[in-house]
Structure formats: structure tokens, C-alpha cells
C-alpha positions in Angstrom: -54.3 -11.7 -7.3 -53.9 -13.6 -10.5 -50.6 -15.2 -11.4 -49.5 -13.7 -14.7 -46.5 -15.9 -15.1 -43.8 -13.6 -13.6 -41.3 -15.2 -11.4 -39.0 -13.4 -9.0 -35.4 -14.6 -9.2 -32.9 -13.9 -6.5 -29.4 -13.2 -7.6 -28.0 -11.9 -4.3 -25.1 -14.3 -4.1 -23.9 -13.5 -7.7 -24.2 -9.8 -7.1 -22.2 -10.0 -3.9 -19.5 -12.1 -5.7 -19.3 -9.6 -8.6 -19.0 -6.6 -6.2 -16.4 -8.4 -4.1 -14.4 -9.4 -7.3 -14.6 -5.8 -8.5 -13.4 -4.3 -5.2 -10.7 -7.0 -5.0 -9.4 -5.8 -8.4 -9.5 -2.2 -7.2 -7.7 -3.2 -4.0 -5.0 -5.0 -5.9 -4.4 -1.9 -8.2 -4.4 0.5 -5.2 -1.9 -1.7 -3.2 0.4 -2.0 -6.3 0.2 1.8 -6.8 1.1 2.4 -3.1 3.9 -0.2 -3.2 5.5 1.6 -6.3 5.3 4.9 -4.5 7.0 3.5 -1.4 9.8 2.0 -3.4 10.3 5.2 -5.4 10.6 7.3 -2.2 13.2 4.9 -0.8 15.3 5.5 -4.0 15.0 9.3 -4.0 18.4 10.0 -2.5 21.3 7.7 -3.2 24.1 7.6 -0.7 26.5 4.9 -1.9 29.3 5.6 0.5 27.1 5.9 3.6 28.9 9.1 4.7 26.1 11.5 3.9 22.8 10.2 5.5 19.5 11.9 4.7 18.2 14.4 7.2 15.3 13.6 9.5 12.9 15.5 7.1 13.9 13.3 4.1 13.2 9.8 3.1 16.1 7.4 4.1 19.0 7.7 1.7 19.6 4.5 -0.3 22.9 2.9 0.4 22.5 -0.8 -0.5 18.9 -0.7 -1.8 18.1 -3.6 0.6 15.1 -1.9 2.1 13.6 -0.9 -1.2 14.1 -4.4 -2.7 12.4 -6.0 0.3 9.3 -3.9 0.6 6.4 -6.1 -0.4 2.7 -6.4 -0.4 0.1 -9.0 0.6 -3.6 -8.9 -0.2 -6.1 -10.8 1.8 -8.7 -11.7 -0.8 -11.2 -13.1 1.7 -11.4 -10.0 4.0 -10.4 -7.6 1.2 -7.4 -6.1 3.0 -4.1 -5.0 1.6 -0.8 -4.8 3.5 2.6 -3.3 2.7 5.7 -4.0 4.8 9.2 -5.4 4.9 11.1 -8.1 6.8 14.2 -5.9 6.9 14.7 -5.1 10.6 16.0 -1.6 10.1 12.9 -0.7 8.0 10.9 -0.8 11.2 13.6 0.9 13.1 13.7 3.8 10.6 9.9 4.1 10.5 9.5 4.2 14.3 12.8 5.4 15.9 15.1 6.9 13.4 18.9 6.5 13.5 21.1 6.6 16.6 21.5 10.2 17.8 18.6 11.4 15.7 15.3 12.2 17.4 12.1 10.7 16.1 11.8 8.4 13.1 12.7 8.6 9.5 9.3 7.7 8.3 9.2 6.1 4.9 6.1 3.9 4.8 3.5 5.9 6.8 4.7 9.1 5.2 4.3 7.8 1.7 0.8 6.4 2.5 -0.2 9.7 3.9 1.1 11.6 0.9 -0.5 9.2 -1.6 -3.9 9.0 0.2 -5.8 10.7 -2.7 -4.2 8.4 -5.3 -4.9 5.3 -3.3 -8.5 6.4 -2.5 -9.1 7.1 -6.2 -8.1 3.6 -7.2 -10.2 2.0 -4.4 -13.3 4.0 -5.4 -13.3 3.1 -9.1 -16.6 1.6 -10.4 -16.8 -2.1 -9.5 -19.6 -3.3 -11.8 
């Protein structure tokens, strides 16, 4: 076969970088979207005196706003993973166990993520190139 001067050039590394960067942007947008929804849901019912707690079917009522203020996100850019959580101890307690004398949890994080799955998915699936 005669060489007609065409040369094949490999751009695999650049393509992988561009796809990874694009998905990283989508991940960042999706995590910020979810974080906003979680914080919004924690502020749905204000209970400033602490005497009228939310029912087990509602999001936890806001008394001090400590939980909503301390929900944060972290994005692992290397492995393209996003996390949302809190360092407020009663946040975990509410999510998993509820309050004393109340059966089950008062889910605020998992429930929000389940309710917002379509919005999160739409942001992750945006075109990356």
C-alpha cells in the first residue's frame, strides 16, 4: 500500500480529560442543586420555641437553623464523586432514628435526594462536550 501522506494522530488522553472535566462540571452543578434542596427542606417549617415539633411525616422543624447551616458538600474530582452531609450529631440521629419516643427516623437527607432524583439526574446527564 502506498503512503499518501496521512498520519493517524491519537488524542485519547485529551478526549478523556475533556470528558472528565465536563462530567466534573455536571457533578458540581448536580451536587449544588441537591445541597440547595436539602437546605430548603430543612427550613420548611420554623419552630422557634421548640414546643411544636414536626411530625414524623414532615421534615424536621427548624428551631436554631444549626442543621441547615451545617449541611455541606464535598466533591472528589479524581474519582468524580459527590457527597452531602453534616457534622451536626443530631442530623445523623434525625436521619436514622428520629426523636425520643418517636418511631423511625425523621429523614431529611435521604428523603430529599429521593424526591429530587430526576433533577439531579438531569444535571448529571447534560452534554459534556
